[in-house]
LUMTI-403799 format. One record per residue: residue in three letters; x, y, z of N, C-alpha, C, O in turn. Coordinates in steps of 0.02 Angstrom, whole numbers, padded with zeros to 5 digits, always signed. Layout:
// residues N
alaXYZXYZXYZXYZ...
This chain:
// residues 321
unk+07171+03984+02501+07229+04028+02499+07286+04002+02543+07344+04007+02525unk+07268+03974+02601+07319+03947+02646+07358+03891+02612+07419+03886+02620unk+07322+03848+02575+07356+03792+02542+07404+03817+02487+07457+03787+02477unk+07385+03869+02452+07429+03896+02400+07490+03929+02430+07545+03925+02402unk+07481+03963+02486+07538+03994+02520+07588+03940+02543+07648+03948+02538unk+07560+03886+02569+07603+03831+02591+07638+03798+02532+07697+03779+02537unk+07603+03792+02475+07633+03763+02415+07688+03807+02388+07736+03782+02357unk+07682+03873+02398+07734+03920+02374+07796+03917+02418+07848+03943+02399unk+07791+03884+02476+07847+03876+02523+07881+03943+02538+07938+03956+02518unk+07844+03984+02573+07866+04052+02588+07933+04053+02623+07971+04102+02615unk+07949+04002+02660+08013+04002+02697+08074+04002+02651+08129+04018+02673unk+08065+03985+02587+08121+03985+02540+08131+04053+02508+08183+04064+02477unk+08084+04099+02514+08087+04162+02478+08143+04208+02502+08176+04239+02460unk+08155+04216+02568+08211+04259+02589+08277+04238+02559+08318+04280+02540unk+08289+04173+02554+08351+04148+02525+08357+04169+02451+08411+04187+02429unk+08302+04166+02415+08304+04179+02343+08321+04252+02327+08347+04266+02273unk+08306+04299+02372+08319+04370+02358+08386+04394+02386+08403+04452+02379unk+08424+04349+02418+08488+04369+02448+08536+04397+02397+08568+04448+02408unk+08541+04364+02339+08586+04387+02287+08566+04455+02259+08609+04496+02244unk+08501+04467+02253+08477+04532+02228+08498+04588+02276+08519+04641+02254unk+08493+04575+02341+08511+04626+02390+08585+04644+02385+08602+04703+02382unk+08628+04595+02384+08700+04608+02382+08720+04641+02316+08758+04689+02316unk+08694+04615+02260+08712+04643+02195+08689+04714+02185+08726+04755+02159unk+08627+04729+02206+08601+04796+02196+08633+04847+02243+08645+04904+02224unk+08647+04826+02305+08679+04873+02352+08753+04882+02335+08781+04934+02350unk+08783+04832+02303+08851+04842+02277+08851+04897+02224+08895+04939+02222unk+08800+04896+02181+08793+04948+02131+08785+05017+02164+08812+05066+02140unk+08747+05019+02219+08738+05082+02254+08805+05106+02283+08818+05166+02285unk+08846+05059+02306+08911+05079+02333+08956+05109+02280+09004+05144+02295unk+08940+05095+02216+08976+05124+02160+08942+05187+02135+08954+05210+02079unk+08898+05215+02177+08862+05278+02162+08812+05270+02105+08799+05318+02069unk+08784+05211+02097+08732+05199+02047+08676+05159+02079+08688+05113+02118unk+08615+05177+02063+08558+05140+02090+08496+05155+02047+08488+05210+02021unk+08453+05105+02041+08390+05115+02005+08338+05072+02040+08337+05011+02032unk+08295+05103+02078+08248+05066+02120+08198+05026+02078+08174+04974+02100unk+08182+05050+02017+08135+05013+01975+08165+04947+01952+08131+04896+01950unk+08229+04948+01934+08264+04887+01914+08265+04838+01973+08254+04778+01963unk+08280+04863+02032+08284+04820+02092+08217+04788+02107+08214+04728+02120unk+08163+04826+02105+08096+04799+02120+08077+04746+02069+08052+04693+02087unk+08090+04760+02005+08074+04711+01952+08117+04648+01959+08094+04593+01946unk+08179+04657+01980+08223+04599+01991+08198+04557+02049+08200+04495+02046unk+08173+04590+02101+08146+04553+02159+08083+04514+02139+08076+04456+02158unk+08038+04546+02101+07976+04511+02082+07992+04453+02034+07959+04401+02037unk+08041+04462+01991+08060+04408+01946+08090+04350+01984+08074+04292+01970unk+08134+04364+02031+08167+04312+02070+08117+04274+02114+08119+04213+02119unk+08073+04311+02147+08022+04279+02188+07976+04237+02144+07958+04181+02163unk+07958+04263+02086+07916+04224+02040+07950+04160+02018+07918+04107+02014unk+08015+04164+02006+08053+04105+01986+08056+04053+02042+08050+03993+02030unk+08063+04077+02104+08065+04031+02161+07998+03998+02172+07994+03937+02184unk+07944+04037+02169+07877+04009+02178+07862+03959+02122+07833+03906+02133unk+07881+03977+02061+07871+03932+02003+07907+03866+02015+07880+03812+02002unk+07968+03870+02039+08007+03810+02053+07974+03767+02106+07972+03706+02101unk+07947+03800+02157+07913+03763+02211+07849+03730+02187+07835+03672+02204unk+07810+03766+02147+07748+03737+02119+07765+03677+02074+07734+03625+02079unk+07815+03686+02031+07833+03633+01984+07860+03572+02021+07847+03516+02002unk+07898+03585+02074+07925+03530+02115+07869+03491+02148+07870+03429+02150unk+07820+03527+02174+07762+03496+02206+07724+03454+02155+07704+03397+02169unk+07715+03482+02095+07678+03446+02043+07717+03385+02017+07689+03330+02014unk+07780+03396+02000+07820+03342+01972+07827+03283+02019+07816+03225+01999unk+07845+03297+02082+07853+03243+02131+07786+03212+02149+07781+03153+02166unk+07733+03253+02145+07666+03228+02163+07640+03178+02112+07617+03124+02131unk+07642+03196+02048+07614+03152+01997+07659+03091+01985+07634+03039+01960unk+07723+03096+02001+07768+03039+01992+07765+02990+02052+07791+02935+02048unk+07732+03012+02106+07728+02969+02165+07788+02974+02210+07795+02935+02257unk+07833+03022+02196+07892+03031+02238+07871+03055+02308+07899+03033+02358unk+07822+03100+02310+07794+03121+02375+07742+03070+02396+07685+03070+02373unk+07763+03025+02441+07718+02973+02465+07724+02965+02540+07754+03008+02573unk+07696+02912+02567+07696+02902+02640+07766+02893+02668+07776+02903+02728unk+07815+02875+02626+07884+02866+02649+07922+02931+02657+07975+02934+02688unk+07894+02985+02628+07930+03048+02629+07934+03076+02700+07885+03074+02737unk+07994+03101+02718+08007+03123+02787+07980+03194+02799+07953+03207+02852unk+07988+03239+02751+07970+03309+02761+07895+03321+02765+07855+03274+02761unk+07875+03384+02772+07805+03401+02775+07768+03382+02711+07797+03382+02657unk+07704+03365+02718+07665+03346+02659+07660+03403+02609+07651+03461+02627unk+07665+03385+02545+07657+03433+02492+07583+03438+02473+07542+03398+02494unk+07567+03490+02434+07497+03505+02419+07463+03449+02380+07408+03429+02397unk+07495+03425+02327+07465+03371+02286+07465+03306+02325+07417+03268+02322unk+07519+03293+02362+07523+03232+02402+07466+03227+02451+07437+03173+02461unk+07448+03283+02483+07395+03283+02533+07326+03286+02503+07276+03273+02537unk+07321+03305+02439+07256+03312+02406+07227+03381+02414+07171+03393+02392unk+07263+03427+02446+07238+03495+02457+07231+03533+02391+07186+03575+02384unk+07274+03517+02342+07272+03548+02276+07275+03493+02224+07316+03448+02229unk+07232+03497+02174+07231+03445+02122+07288+03456+02072+07311+03513+02064unk+07310+03404+02038+07362+03412+01986+07341+03462+01932+07383+03500+01908unk+07277+03462+01913+07254+03509+01862+07260+03581+01885+07282+03624+01847unk+07241+03594+01948+07247+03662+01974+07320+03684+01979+07336+03742+01966unk+07364+03637+01997+07434+03654+02003+07464+03667+01934+07507+03712+01927unk+07443+03630+01883+07467+03643+01815+07448+03714+01794+07489+03750+01764unk+07387+03733+01809+07364+03801+01793+07405+03853+01830+07423+03904+01801unk+07419+03840+01894+07459+03886+01934+07530+03893+01906+07559+03947+01905unk+07557+03837+01882+07625+03839+01852+07624+03882+01790+07670+03922+01779unk+07573+03874+01748+07568+03914+01687+07562+03989+01703+07597+04030+01674unk+07518+04006+01750+07507+04076+01768+07570+04106+01798+07589+04162+01781unk+07603+04069+01843+07664+04094+01876+07720+04103+01825+07757+04152+01828unk+07726+04055+01778+07778+04061+01726+07765+04122+01682+07812+04157+01665unk+07702+04134+01665+07684+04191+01623+07700+04257+01659+07730+04303+01630unk+07679+04262+01722+07691+04324+01760+07766+04335+01771+07789+04392+01769unk+07803+04282+01783+07876+04288+01792+07909+04311+01728+07955+04352+01729unk+07886+04285+01672+07913+04306+01607+07898+04380+01593+07941+04416+01569unk+07837+04401+01609+07819+04472+01600+07863+04516+01643+07889+04567+01619unk+07873+04496+01706+07916+04534+01751+07988+04537+01724+08020+04589+01728unk+08012+04481+01697+08080+04478+01671+08087+04524+01610+08138+04558+01603unk+08037+04524+01566+08040+04567+01507+08040+04641+01527+08078+04681+01499unk+07998+04659+01574+07996+04728+01599+08063+04747+01631+08088+04803+01622unk+08092+04700+01667+08157+04711+01699+08211+04724+01646+08250+04772+01652unk+08212+04683+01595+08262+04690+01542+08253+04756+01504+08301+04791+01488unk+08190+04773+01491+08176+04836+01455+08197+04897+01497+08226+04944+01472unk+08182+04894+01562+08201+04950+01606+08276+04956+01612+08302+05012+01617unk+08311+04899+01612+08383+04901+01621+08420+04923+01558+08468+04961+01561unk+08398+04899+01499+08436+04909+01438+08398+04947+01383+08429+04971+01336unk+08333+04953+01390+08294+04989+01339+08300+04955+01271+08304+04893+01267unk+08300+04994+01218+08306+04966+01151+08375+04979+01121+08390+04956+01066unk+08417+05015+01158+08483+05032+01132+08534+04976+01140+08577+04967+01097unk+08528+04938+01194+08576+04884+01208+08544+04817+01191+08529+04777+01235unk+08534+04806+01126+08498+04746+01104+08534+04682+01124+08502+04633+01144unk+08600+04681+01118+08638+04620+01135+08629+04601+01208+08617+04543+01224unk+08634+04650+01253+08624+04637+01324+08553+04613+01336+08542+04565+01374unk+08504+04645+01304+08435+04625+01312+08424+04553+01290+08390+04514+01323unk+08455+04535+01234+08448+04467+01207+08479+04416+01255+08449+04364+01268unk+08538+04431+01280+08572+04385+01327+08529+04373+01389+08520+04316+01410unk+08504+04426+01418+08465+04419+01479+08396+04388+01465+08368+04354+01508unk+08369+04400+01406+08306+04368+01388+08316+04292+01384+08274+04254+01409unk+08370+04271+01353+08386+04199+01349+08396+04170+01419+08372+04115+01433unk+08431+04207+01461+08440+04184+01530+08373+04177+01566+08363+04129+01604unk+08328+04225+01554+08262+04221+01585+08223+04160+01563+08192+04126+01604unk+08224+04147+01497+08190+04088+01471+08219+04024+01500+08183+03978+01519unk+08286+04021+01503+08320+03962+01531+08302+03953+01604+08292+03897+01627unk+08298+04008+01641+08282+04004+01712+08211+03977+01723+08201+03933+01765unk+08164+04002+01684+08094+03979+01690+08088+03906+01670+08056+03866+01704unk+08120+03888+01614+08118+03819+01590+08151+03772+01641+08126+03717+01653unk+08207+03794+01670+08242+03753+01719+08202+03743+01783+08203+03690+01812unk+08167+03796+01804+08126+03792+01864+08072+03739+01855+08055+03703+01902unk+08044+03735+01795+07991+03686+01782+08019+03616+01771+07992+03567+01796unk+08074+03612+01734+08101+03547+01715+08139+03511+01771+08162+03455+01762unk+08144+03542+01829+08179+03511+01885+08148+03443+01903+08184+03394+01913unk+08082+03442+01907+08048+03378+01922+07993+03361+01873+07963+03307+01878unk+07978+03405+01826+07922+03395+01780+07948+03367+01714+08001+03387+01690unk+07910+03321+01685+07928+03292+01621+07952+03220+01627+07956+03192+01681unk+07968+03190+01569+07987+03120+01567+08058+03109+01593+08073+03055+01620unk+08101+03159+01586+08170+03150+01607+08195+03213+01643+08242+03246+01620unk+08164+03229+01700+08183+03291+01736+08254+03288+01762+08277+03236+01786unk+08289+03344+01758+08360+03343+01777+08370+03337+01852+08423+03316+01875unk+08318+03353+01892+08323+03345+01964+08328+03272+01984+08352+03255+02038unk+08304+03227+01940+08307+03156+01953+08373+03125+01929+08383+03065+01933unk+08417+03169+01903+08483+03146+01879+08539+03180+01918+08597+03178+01896unk+08523+03211+01974+08574+03242+02016+08601+03308+01990+08657+03327+02007unk+08562+03344+01948+08586+03406+01919+08552+03468+01949+08565+03524+01926unk+08511+03459+01999+08476+03516+02029+08523+03566+02061+08509+03626+02061unk+08578+03542+02088+08626+03586+02122+08654+03639+02073+08665+03696+02092unk+08665+03618+02011+08693+03663+01961+08645+03721+01947+08665+03779+01944unk+08580+03704+01937+08529+03755+01924+08526+03806+01981+08526+03866+01970unk+08522+03781+02042+08517+03824+02101+08578+03870+02106+08571+03930+02118unk+08637+03841+02098+08699+03880+02104+08702+03936+02052+08718+03993+02068unk+08688+03919+01989+08695+03968+01935+08644+04024+01941+08662+04083+01938unk+08580+04006+01949+08527+04058+01945+08516+04095+02010+08502+04155+02009unk+08523+04062+02068+08513+04097+02131+08578+04122+02161+08578+04155+02214unk+08634+04106+02128+08698+04131+02151+08726+04181+02101+08721+04242+02112unk+08754+04157+02047+08787+04201+01998+08740+04247+01962+08750+04308+01961unk+08687+04219+01931+08642+04262+01890+08608+04314+01933+08602+04372+01914unk+08585+04293+01992+08549+04339+02036+08594+04397+02059+08576+04455+02051unk+08652+04381+02085+08696+04432+02115+08732+04474+02063+08728+04535+02063unk+08767+04440+02017+08806+04476+01966+08759+04507+01914+08773+04561+01888unk+08703+04473+01900+08657+04498+01849+08626+04565+01867+08624+04610+01825unk+08601+04573+01928+08569+04635+01948+08620+04692+01950+08604+04749+01931unk+08681+04677+01971+08734+04729+01972+08749+04752+01901+08757+04812+01889unk+08754+04704+01854+08769+04722+01785+08712+04764+01754+08725+04810+01716unk+08650+04747+01772+08593+04784+01745+08595+04857+01766+08573+04901+01728unk+08620+04870+01826+08623+04938+01851+08686+04975+01828+08683+05032+01805unk+08744+04941+01834+08808+04973+01819+08827+04971+01746+08867+05011+01722unk+08798+04922+01708+08816+04910+01638+08889+04891+01631+08920+04904+01579unk+08917+04861+01682+08985+04836+01679+08991+04777+01727+08953+04772+01775unk+09039+04734+01714+09049+04674+01754+09109+04683+01799+09165+04695+01776unk+09098+04676+01865+09152+04680+01913+09166+04609+01937+09125+04581+01974unk+09223+04579+01919+09236+04508+01936+09235+04494+02011+09219+04438+02031unk+09251+04543+02052+09253+04530+02125+09185+04511+02152+09180+04479+02205unk+09131+04531+02117+09064+04515+02141+09050+04440+02137+09001+04417+02167unk+09091+04403+02101+09082+04331+02099+09099+04298+02167+09079+04241+02179unk+09135+04334+02210+09149+04307+02277+09084+04299+02317+09069+04243+02337unk+09046+04353+02330+08983+04343+02366+08931+04305+02325+08890+04269+02354unk+08933+04311+02258+08886+04274+02217+08896+04199+02224+08848+04161+02229unk+08958+04178+02225+08974+04107+02234+08955+04084+02305+08929+04029+02314unk+08967+04128+02355+08948+04111+02423+08873+04101+02430+08851+04052+02461unk+08834+04146+02401+08761+04139+02404+08738+04078+02366+08692+04043+02386unk+08771+04065+02310+08756+04004+02272+08769+03941+02312+08728+03895+02311unk+08825+03939+02347+08842+03881+02388+08790+03871+02444+08769+03815+02457unk+08771+03926+02476+08722+03919+02531+08653+03899+02505+08616+03863+02539unk+08636+03922+02445+08573+03901+02415+08574+03826+02399+08525+03791+02410unk+08631+03803+02374+08639+03731+02361+08637+03692+02426+08612+03636+02429unk+08664+03722+02480+08664+03688+02545+08593+03674+02569+08580+03621+02599unk+08547+03720+02555+08477+03709+02574+08449+03650+02534+08414+03608+02562unk+08463+03648+02469+08441+03592+02428+08472+03527+02452+08439+03475+02454unk+08536+03529+02471+08571+03470+02494+08540+03443+02559+08533+03382+02568unk+08521+03489+02603+08486+03468+02665+08421+03432+02648+08405+03380+02677unk+08384+03461+02601+08321+03431+02579+08333+03360+02552+08294+03314+02566unk+08386+03353+02513+08402+03287+02484+08427+03237+02535+08412+03178+02530unk+08464+03261+02586+08486+03216+02640+08426+03192+02680+08423+03134+02701unk+08379+03237+02692+08319+03220+02729+08278+03167+02692+08250+03122+02723unk+08275+03173+02626+08232+03130+02586+08269+03072+02553+08243+03040+02507unk+08330+03057+02575+08371+03007+02540+08335+02940+02533+08334+02912+02478unk+08307+02914+02586+08277+02847+02584+08218+02845+02536+08213+02799+02495unk+08172+02894+02541+08114+02894+02497+08133+02908+02425+08103+02879+02379unk+08182+02952+02414+08205+02966+02345+08236+02904+02313+08226+02891+02254unk+08273+02866+02353+08305+02806+02327+08253+02754+02304+08263+02721+02253unk+08199+02749+02341+08147+02700+02325+08112+02715+02258+08094+02669+02221unk+08104+02779+02243+08067+02798+02183+08112+02816+02124+08088+02836+02071unk+08178+02808+02133+08224+02821+02078+08240+02894+02066+08260+02912+02011unk+08233+02936+02117+08253+03006+02111+08327+03010+02130+08344+03012+02189unk+08370+03009+02080+08442+03003+02091+08476+03070+02104+08512+03096+02062unk+08463+03097+02163+08498+03158+02183+08570+03142+02197+08589+03083+02198unk+08611+03192+02208+08681+03180+02224+08689+03138+02287+08735+03098+02293unk+08642+03146+02334+08644+03108+02397+08629+03034+02384+08661+02990+02411unk+08579+03022+02341+08563+02953+02324+08622+02921+02287+08637+02862+02298unk+08654+02958+02243+08710+02931+02205+08771+02918+02247+08806+02867+02238unk+08785+02963+02295+08849+02960+02332+08843+02940+02405+08893+02924+02437unk+08781+02942+02432+08772+02921+02501+08770+02978+02551+08795+03033+02537unk+08740+02965+02609+08732+03016+02660+08797+03040+02690+08804+03100+02705unk+08846+02996+02699+08911+03015+02727+08946+03066+02681+08974+03116+02704unk+08943+03052+02616+08971+03099+02568+08933+03165+02570+08963+03219+02565unk+08867+03161+02578+08825+03221+02581+08844+03267+02638+08841+03328+02631unk+08862+03238+02695+08882+03279+02753+08947+03316+02738+08954+03375+02756unk+08995+03282+02706+09058+03315+02688+09046+03370+02636+09075+03424+02640unk+09004+03355+02588+08985+03404+02537+08953+03464+02569+08966+03521+02549unk+08911+03452+02617+08876+03507+02652+08926+03550+02690+08920+03611+02689unk+08973+03519+02723+09025+03557+02759+09064+03602+02712+09078+03659+02727unk+09081+03574+02654+09118+03614+02604+09077+03675+02583+09104+03730+02580unk+09013+03665+02568+08970+03720+02544+08966+03777+02595+08973+03835+02578unk+08955+03759+02658+08947+03809+02711+09013+03845+02725+09016+03906+02726unk+09066+03807+02735+09131+03837+02753+09159+03878+02696+09185+03933+02707unk+09153+03853+02635+09177+03891+02577+09140+03956+02570+09169+04008+02553unk+09074+03955+02582+09034+04016+02578+09057+04068+02629+09063+04127+02613unk+09071+04046+02690+09093+04092+02742+09160+04123+02724+09171+04183+02735unk+09205+04083+02696+09271+04108+02675+09264+04159+02618+09297+04211+02619unk+09220+04145+02570+09211+04190+02514+09180+04257+02535+09200+04309+02509unk+09133+04256+02581+09105+04319+02607+09160+04361+02640+09164+04421+02629unk+09202+04328+02679+09257+04363+02712+09306+04392+02661+09331+04448+02669unk+09321+04354+02609+09367+04377+02557+09339+04439+02522+09377+04485+02507unk+09274+04439+02509+09243+04497+02477+09246+04558+02523+09263+04613+02500unk+09230+04549+02586+09231+04604+02634+09302+04633+02640+09311+04693+02645unk+09351+04588+02641+09421+04610+02647+09441+04650+02585+09473+04702+02590unk+09421+04625+02526+09437+04661+02464+09405+04730+02464+09438+04780+02448unk+09343+04734+02483+09307+04797+02483+09338+04846+02532+09345+04906+02519unk+09358+04819+02591+09389+04860+02642+09455+04889+02617+09468+04949+02626unk+09497+04848+02587+09562+04870+02563+09556+04915+02501+09598+04959+02490unk+09504+04904+02461+09496+04942+02399+09477+05014+02412+09500+05059+02376unk+09436+05026+02462+09407+05092+02471+09426+05128+02535+09407+05185+02546unk+09464+05095+02578+09485+05128+02639+09544+05175+02625+09592+05155+02592unk+09538+05236+02649+09592+05285+02637+09655+05265+02675+09710+05286+02658unk+09647+05225+02728+09704+05201+02766+09705+05124+02760+09674+05090+02801unk+09741+05097+02711+09739+05025+02699+09768+04983+02755+09758+04922+02757unk+09803+05014+02802+09832+04977+02858+09786+04976+02919+09802+04947+02970unk+09728+05008+02912+09680+05010+02967+09627+04956+02958+09598+04949+02905unk+09615+04918+03011+09564+04864+03008+09497+04891+03030+09489+04913+03087unk+09448+04890+02985+09381+04916+03000+09335+04859+03021+09306+04826+02978unk+09330+04848+03085+09289+04793+03109+09216+04800+03091+09180+04750+03086unk+09194+04862+03080+09123+04874+03062+09104+04840+02997+09046+04823+02986unk+09153+04830+02953+09139+04800+02888+09132+04724+02891+09120+04691+02840unk+09140+04696+02951+09137+04623+02958+09083+04603+03009+09085+04548+03036unk+09036+04646+03020+08984+04631+03069+08941+04571+03048+08911+04539+03091unk+08939+04557+02984+08898+04501+02959+08920+04434+02988+08882+04385+02987unk+08982+04429+03013+09007+04365+03038+08968+04343+03101+08974+04285+03122unk+08930+04389+03131+08888+04370+03187+08842+04313+03167+08827+04268+03207unk+08819+04314+03105+08772+04263+03081+08808+04200+03058+08776+04154+03032unk+08873+04198+03067+08909+04135+03057+08896+04087+03114+08900+04026+03106unk+08880+04114+03173+08870+04071+03232+08816+04019+03221+08828+03960+03234unk+08755+04038+03198+08705+03986+03186+08726+03935+03133+08706+03877+03136unk+08767+03957+03085+08791+03910+03035+08842+03861+03064+08843+03803+03045unk+08883+03885+03110+08931+03841+03143+08895+03788+03185+08912+03729+03182unk+08846+03810+03224+08807+03762+03263+08769+03714+03217+08760+03655+03232unk+08746+03741+03161+08710+03700+03112+08755+03644+03086+08734+03587+03080unk+08817+03661+03069+08864+03610+03044+08875+03554+03095+08880+03496+03076unk+08878+03573+03158+08886+03522+03210+08826+03475+03213+08834+03415+03220unk+08766+03505+03208+08705+03463+03210+08701+03416+03150+08681+03358+03157unk+08719+03441+03092+08717+03399+03032+08768+03343+03037+08754+03285+03020unk+08827+03359+03061+08880+03308+03067+08859+03252+03115+08875+03194+03103unk+08824+03270+03169+08806+03221+03220+08738+03188+03206+08718+03142+03242unk+08703+03210+03154+08636+03186+03141+08634+03113+03120+08675+03090+03079unk+08587+03076+03148+08575+03007+03128+08503+02994+03109+08485+02939+03088unk+08460+03046+03117+08389+03040+03102+08371+03092+03049+08366+03152+03066unk+08361+03072+02986+08349+03120+02931+08293+03170+02944+08299+03227+02923unk+08239+03150+02977+08183+03195+02987+08202+03256+03029+08170+03308+03025unk+08255+03249+03071+08276+03304+03113+08315+03358+03073+08331+03410+03100unk+08329+03344+03010+08362+03393+02968+08314+03446+02941+08335+03499+02918unk+08249+03432+02944+08200+03478+02915+08203+03548+02945+08201+03596+02906unk+08208+03557+03011+08212+03625+03038+08276+03661+03018+08279+03723+03021unk+08327+03624+02998+08390+03655+02980+08385+03693+02914+08425+03739+02902unk+08338+03675+02871+08331+03710+02808+08317+03784+02820+08347+03828+02788unk+08271+03798+02864+08252+03867+02879+08310+03905+02909+08319+03964+02895unk+08349+03872+02951+08406+03905+02984+08458+03928+02934+08484+03983+02938unk+08474+03884+02885+08523+03903+02834+08495+03958+02790+08531+04005+02773unk+08432+03953+02770+08401+04004+02727+08401+04072+02760+08419+04122+02729unk+08381+04075+02824+08378+04139+02859+08447+04166+02874+08458+04227+02871unk+08494+04123+02890+08563+04146+02902+08591+04177+02839+08624+04230+02842unk+08579+04146+02781+08602+04174+02718+08570+04242+02705+08604+04289+02683unk+08506+04247+02719+08470+04310+02708+08498+04365+02752+08510+04421+02728unk+08509+04351+02816+08533+04403+02862+08605+04422+02848+08623+04481+02854unk+08647+04374+02829+08715+04391+02808+08713+04438+02749+08750+04487+02747unk+08670+04423+02700+08664+04465+02640+08638+04534+02657+08663+04584+02629unk+08589+04539+02701+08562+04604+02720+08615+04647+02754+08624+04705+02736unk+08650+04618+02802+08701+04656+02839+08757+04676+02792+08781+04733+02794unk+08779+04630+02749+08832+04647+02702+08810+04702+02654+08848+04747+02638unk+08748+04698+02630+08721+04749+02585+08721+04817+02618+08740+04867+02587unk+08698+04820+02680+08697+04884+02716+08766+04911+02727+08777+04972+02723unk+08814+04867+02742+08882+04889+02752+08912+04917+02687+08952+04963+02689unk+08892+04889+02631+08917+04913+02567+08897+04986+02554+08938+05026+02532unk+08835+05003+02568+08812+05071+02552+08832+05122+02605+08844+05180+02589unk+08836+05101+02668+08854+05148+02721+08929+05159+02726+08952+05198+02767unk+08966+05122+02684+09038+05135+02680+09050+05205+02654+09099+05238+02673unk+09005+05228+02609+09010+05296+02581+08951+05336+02607+08900+05342+02573unk+08957+05364+02666+08900+05397+02698+08873+05455+02658+08812+05461+02651unk+08916+05499+02632+08893+05558+02596+08858+05539+02531+08804+05564+02516unk+08890+05494+02493+08861+05474+02430+08796+05434+02441+08749+05440+02402unk+08795+05395+02494+08735+05356+02509+08676+05401+02525+08620+05388+02501unk+08687+05452+02565+08633+05499+02582+08606+05533+02519+08546+05544+02512unk+08652+05549+02474+08630+05581+02411+08588+05533+02370+08536+05551+02343unk+08611+05471+02364+08574+05421+02326+08505+05407+02356+08455+05403+02320unk+08504+05401+02422+08440+05387+02455+08391+05445+02445+08331+05435+02442unk+08418+05505+02440+08374+05564+02431+08347+05570+02360+08298+05606+02348unk+08379+05533+02313+08357+05539+02243+08325+05475+02216+08312+05470+02156unk+08313+05426+02260+08288+05361+02236+08222+05367+02198+08212+05334+02148unk+08177+05409+02222+08110+05411+02193+08098+05474+02151+08041+05495+02141unk+08151+05504+02128+08142+05562+02084+08120+05539+02014+08110+05581+01970
């Protein structure tokens, strides 16, 4: 069990649910909430993340990408703790359970009346599952062509945040793309750190990530853009929300910007990455970015619902009716 927990890479899970938190609590701030949809969205997202981690372990393991040259912690197949056959079975089971969770989520959100919405989200679910597997698995995985950033950005940024809000509200609010893009950028930043750490070993085995294609110096600039742009987008969303719903638009509500406290570890993180000359020292930074993203999302989500104290209390009192 310990080996499977390690293969699931639990430290990546808080990051994967950040978009769900912001999107669902945004819906609550609009006086709408459905706890069953939120729970199913969380199980689907976690399943997708675990599936991606299992598939990555399997794909890199059987291709020999995870070898003695790899800087990061040993993977399950690389160490021999889990056989390729067992991992294939785990990938199948996880994909099946994730698909079941996604179908239940779509049914709960749209029922049988909104067939078009159900069809769109079903296709998105299939694409997400297929993309999680195809990242490193198969003869021509897209992760070996520098396309992993796109998958992470779309599914753990836009689809996660905007998708859950749409499932609850049944309408699309364009402003939600601000935090969705920010979460997407920070999710990509974690992948970028991983790729910067593994640049030398990836180059040897032909895993052409963006870092391998463009070099470590470019990767640091790219990383700075991802982090700084995300911080700006979070602030832009908070400012919009503050101006949209404050009865006194000329009053600055500092309480709505408390999440910037968690910008501090990101600022120190940027300094460490910029000054880094030893790739293996980037490994602890992955957890820092993931947790910072999670805490920013949690605080922002709580600020969204407590902006309307009376309506929030009513919603909380009716969640389990």
